[in-house]
C-alpha positions in Angstrom: 37.4 0.4 49.1 41.2 1.4 50.3 41.5 4.9 50.4 44.1 5.6 46.9 41.2 3.8 45.0 38.3 6.2 45.8 40.2 8.5 44.9 41.2 7.3 41.2 37.1 6.4 40.8 36.4 9.8 41.8 39.3 11.2 40.1 38.5 9.6 36.7 33.8 10.0 37.2 35.2 13.6 37.6 36.9 13.4 34.0 34.1 11.1 32.5 32.3 14.2 33.0 33.8 16.6 32.2 34.2 15.6 28.4 29.9 14.3 29.0 30.1 17.9 28.9 32.6 18.2 26.4 30.3 15.8 24.1 27.4 17.7 24.8 28.3 21.2 23.7 29.3 19.6 20.1 25.6 17.7 19.3 23.9 21.0 20.9 26.9 23.2 18.2 25.7 21.0 16.1 21.7 21.1 16.8 22.4 25.0 15.2 22.8 26.6 18.8 25.1 29.9 19.0 28.4 29.7 20.1 27.7 31.8 23.4 24.8 29.6 23.8 26.6 26.8 24.0 29.8 28.4 25.6 27.1 29.1 28.7 26.2 26.7 29.0 29.3 24.7 29.6 30.2 27.4 32.3 26.8 26.5 34.2 27.7 22.8 34.1 31.5 23.4 34.8 30.9 25.2 38.1 29.6 22.1 40.2 32.0 20.0 38.4 35.1 23.0 39.5 33.3 23.2 42.5 33.1 18.7 44.1 37.0 18.6 42.7 37.5 21.6 44.7 35.7 19.3 47.6 38.1 17.2 47.3 41.3 19.2 47.3 40.0 20.2 50.5 39.5 17.4 52.1 42.8 15.3 51.1 44.5 18.6 52.3 42.7 17.9 55.4 43.4 14.6 55.3 47.1 15.3 54.8 47.5 18.2 58.1 49.4 16.2 61.1 47.0 16.5 63.5 48.4 18.1 67.2 47.3 17.2 70.8 45.8 20.1 73.5 47.9 20.7 76.0 45.2 20.3 77.6 45.1 16.3 75.9 48.3 15.2 77.2 
């Protein structure tokens, strides 16, 4: 799978995961959970998503940085 389509797939999955967290929160609200409980649950679910997105962003930055040879390697 080419890199761009891999990034697009991962981005799509992160967006889908975020949307599902919102749907889950709405369901919990309709079942009578308090707003505070729902918000705390959402925050706890968003933390791994944000970590994944941050990790992907760091990997992308590293892949875009030019690599330089050390003087011993020349």
